[in-house]
C-alpha positions in Angstrom: 0.0 0.0 0.0 1.1 3.6 -0.6 2.2 5.5 2.5 -0.7 7.9 2.0 -3.3 5.0 1.9 -5.1 4.0 5.1 -5.4 0.4 6.2 -8.9 -1.1 6.5 -9.1 -1.1 10.3 -12.6 -1.7 11.6 -12.8 -0.9 15.3 -15.7 -2.2 17.5 -18.9 -0.4 16.7 -19.2 3.2 17.7 -21.5 6.0 16.9 -23.9 8.5 18.3 -26.2 7.5 21.1 -28.6 4.8 19.9 -26.9 4.5 16.5 -24.1 2.2 15.5 -22.9 -0.1 12.7 -21.0 -3.1 14.0 -19.2 -5.9 12.3 -17.8 -9.2 13.3 -15.8 -11.7 11.2 -15.4 -15.5 11.7 -12.1 -17.2 11.1 -13.5 -20.6 10.3 -16.3 -19.7 7.9 -14.8 -16.4 6.7 -18.3 -14.9 6.9 -18.6 -11.3 8.1 -21.8 -10.1 9.9 -22.7 -6.4 9.8 -25.5 -5.1 12.1 -27.1 -1.7 11.8 -28.6 -0.2 15.0 -30.8 2.9 15.4 -32.8 5.4 13.3 -31.8 5.7 9.6 -30.4 9.1 8.7 -27.5 10.6 6.8 -24.9 9.9 9.5 -25.9 6.2 9.9 -25.9 5.8 6.2 -22.3 7.2 6.0 -21.3 4.8 8.8 -22.8 1.9 7.0 -21.1 2.6 3.7 -17.7 2.9 5.5 -18.1 -0.3 7.4 -19.2 -2.2 4.2 -16.2 -0.8 2.4 -13.8 -2.1 5.0 -15.6 -5.5 5.1 -15.5 -6.0 1.4 -11.8 -5.2 1.4 -11.2 -8.4 3.4 -12.8 -10.4 0.7 -15.1 -12.5 3.0 -16.7 -15.7 1.8 -20.1 -14.0 2.4 -21.6 -10.9 4.1 -24.7 -10.9 6.3 -26.4 -7.5 6.9 -28.5 -7.7 10.1 -31.3 -5.0 10.0 -33.3 -6.2 13.0 -32.4 -3.2 15.1 -32.7 -0.6 12.2 -35.5 1.9 12.5 -36.4 2.7 8.9 -40.2 2.7 8.5 -40.0 4.5 5.1 -37.5 2.1 3.7 -35.0 4.9 2.9 -32.1 2.5 3.3 -33.3 0.0 0.7 -31.2 1.3 -2.2 -28.0 0.8 -0.1 -28.7 -2.8 0.6 -29.5 -3.5 -3.0 -26.3 -1.7 -4.1 -24.3 -3.6 -1.5 -25.3 -6.8 -3.3 -24.0 -5.4 -6.6 -20.7 -4.4 -4.9 -20.3 -8.0 -3.7 -21.0 -9.4 -7.2 -18.3 -7.2 -8.7 -15.6 -8.4 -6.3 -13.2 -11.1 -7.6 -14.1 -13.6 -6.4 -17.7 -12.5 -5.8 -18.9 -11.9 -2.2 -22.5 -13.0 -1.7 -24.6 -10.5 0.3 -27.7 -11.4 2.2 -30.0 -9.4 4.5 -31.8 -10.3 7.7 -35.0 -8.6 9.0 -38.5 -9.7 10.0 -40.7 -10.4 7.0 -43.4 -8.0 8.4 -41.0 -5.1 8.7 -41.8 -2.1 6.5 -38.3 -2.2 5.1 -38.9 -5.8 4.0 -42.0 -4.7 2.1 -40.1 -1.9 0.4 -37.3 -4.3 -0.7 -39.9 -6.7 -2.0 -41.6 -4.0 -4.0 -38.1 -3.1 -5.5 -37.8 -6.6 -6.7 -35.0 -7.4 -4.2 -36.2 -10.9 -3.7 -34.9 -11.8 -7.1 -31.3 -10.7 -6.4 -31.0 -9.9 -2.6 -31.8 -12.9 -0.4 -33.7 -12.0 2.8 -33.7 -14.2 5.8 -35.7 -13.9 9.1 -32.7 -14.7 11.3 -28.9 -14.5 11.2 -28.5 -18.3 11.9 -30.7 -19.0 8.8 -28.6 -16.6 6.7 -25.3 -18.1 7.9 -26.4 -21.6 7.2 -27.5 -20.6 3.7 -24.2 -19.0 2.9 -22.2 -21.9 4.3 -24.2 -24.3 2.2 -23.8 -22.4 -1.0 -20.2 -21.1 -0.5 -17.4 -22.0 -2.8 -14.5 -23.7 -1.1 -11.4 -21.6 -1.8 -7.9 -23.1 -1.7 -7.0 -22.5 2.0 -4.3 -23.7 4.4 -4.7 -23.3 8.1 -2.3 -23.8 11.0 -2.7 -23.1 14.8 0.2 -21.7 16.8 1.1 -21.2 20.4 1.9 -17.7 21.6 5.6 -18.5 21.6 8.4 -16.9 19.6 9.4 -20.3 18.4 6.1 -20.5 16.5 7.5 -18.0 14.0 9.6 -20.9 12.6 6.4 -22.4 11.1 5.6 -19.3 9.0 8.2 -19.9 6.2 7.1 -23.5 5.9 3.4 -22.7 5.3 4.2 -19.9 2.8 6.7 -22.1 1.0 4.1 -24.9 0.7 1.3 -22.5 -0.4 3.5 -20.8 -3.1 4.8 -24.1 -4.4 1.2 -25.6 -4.5 -0.2 -22.6 -6.3 2.8 -21.7 -8.5 3.5 -18.4 -6.9 7.3 -18.5 -6.3 7.7 -14.7 -6.5 5.5 -14.3 -3.4 7.6 -16.4 -1.1 9.7 -13.5 0.3 7.0 -10.8 0.6 4.3 -13.1 2.0 6.7 -14.6 4.5 7.7 -11.2 5.7 4.1 -10.0 6.0 2.8 -13.1 7.8 5.8 -13.2 10.1 5.1 -9.6 11.2 1.4 -10.4 11.8 2.2 -13.5 13.8 4.9 -11.7 15.8 2.4 -9.0 16.6 -0.1 -11.5 17.9 2.6 -13.2 20.0 3.8 -10.0 21.5 0.4 -8.4 22.2 -2.4 -11.0 22.3 -0.5 -13.8 24.1 -3.2 -16.3 23.1 -3.6 -19.2 20.7 -3.1 -18.0 17.1 -5.0 -19.2 14.1 -3.4 -18.6 10.7 -4.9 -19.0 7.2 -3.3 -18.7 3.9 -5.7 -18.5 0.9 -5.4 -18.3 -2.8 -6.8 -15.0 -4.2 -6.6 -14.5 -7.9 -2.9 -13.8 -8.6 -1.9 -13.6 -5.0 -2.3 -14.7 -1.4 -4.7 -13.6 1.4 -3.1 -13.9 4.8 -5.2 -14.1 8.0 -4.1 -14.1 11.7 -6.7 -14.6 14.4 -6.0 -14.1 18.1 -8.0 -13.7 21.3 -7.3 -10.1 22.0 -10.0 -7.6 21.0 -7.5 -4.7 20.6 -7.4 -3.6 16.9 -3.8 -2.6 16.0 -3.1 1.0 15.2 -2.2 2.3 11.8 1.6 2.6 11.5 3.2 6.0 12.1 6.0 6.6 9.6 9.1 8.5 10.5 9.8 11.4 8.1 13.0 10.7 6.1 13.3 7.1 7.3 10.5 5.1 5.5 12.2 1.7 5.5 12.8 1.0 9.2 10.0 -1.2 10.6 11.3 -0.8 14.1 10.5 2.9 14.0 7.1 2.4 12.5 5.2 0.8 15.4 4.6 -2.9 15.9 6.2 -3.8 12.6 3.0 -2.9 10.8 4.9 -0.4 8.7 6.6 -3.3 6.9 3.2 -4.9 6.4 1.8 -1.6 5.0 4.7 -1.3 2.5 4.6 -4.9 1.2 0.9 -5.7 1.2 -1.6 -4.6 -1.5 -4.0 -4.1 1.3 -4.4 -5.0 5.0 -6.8 -4.4 7.8 -8.4 -5.8 10.9 -11.9 -6.8 12.0 -13.4 -7.8 15.4 -14.4 -11.4 15.9 -16.6 -12.8 18.7 -13.5 -14.1 20.5 -10.9 -11.5 19.6 -9.8 -10.0 16.3 -8.7 -10.9 12.9 -5.8 -9.2 11.0 -5.5 -9.8 7.3 -3.3 -8.8 4.4 -3.2 -9.5 0.7 0.0 -9.9 -1.3 -0.2 -10.1 -5.1 2.1 -10.8 -8.0 2.9 -7.8 -10.2 1.2 -7.6 -13.6 3.2 -9.1 -16.5 5.2 -6.7 -18.5 3.1 -4.8 -21.0 -0.2 -5.8 -19.2 -2.3 -3.6 -17.1 -3.4 -4.8 -13.7 -7.1 -5.1 -13.2 -8.2 -3.2 -10.1 -10.8 -4.4 -7.7 -14.2 -2.8 -8.3 -14.7 0.3 -6.2 -17.7 0.7 -3.9 -17.7 4.5 -3.9 
């Protein structure tokens, strides 16, 4: 990422009194759940767009939007949820988006009138939505390991990256992916001091790296030192190195802690133009 780009850090839900947009991810299913609370207005809409943007950046296997606690009797939020489905479809690979709310809710009636039932699945409960996404999800190429919060565990990082890159014919990513994953694991060892779950997944022409620990503390964005951009020790928690090597990185809360992720991709072939991920702006 460029130095002037911000990581996709999603802190536990905050907002004005009675209003919030919260998100939790799940390491094992890779499904992210977004819940919208309070009366729908311009501020809540802006918060929802920002949270969705950060959730899509992580490329989840599916996204559930829970609207049970949203007060929107006029259905003013309906266009955003339909648009979110389109955002997910344009991701590569696509991210299926589903909505949860009572069938008798005014918003549900508005969505039905807009024809959402044909392209935006609506479920009465989050467990129903989660089960449907799990049943229909594609199974990406994914390696997982579980580590103890011990510095010796860092020795396992090169092995899993070597195996992934050899299996998926990505030899040019061995060095940057090893460096990024080692920093994420070291950060979890130093600060979470809990069991660490690691996943390495194939993503188009690159790798998606995930580190899950039991600490709820979302890491801060790295603070660069003017005139000394290459010294990770002076950039805070080693995340400056992650920022410089990864195409994107971020963090999401989970029900048992947090998940920190990063993507590392191969550069486009000479004479070819890289295809950017669709924007949700």
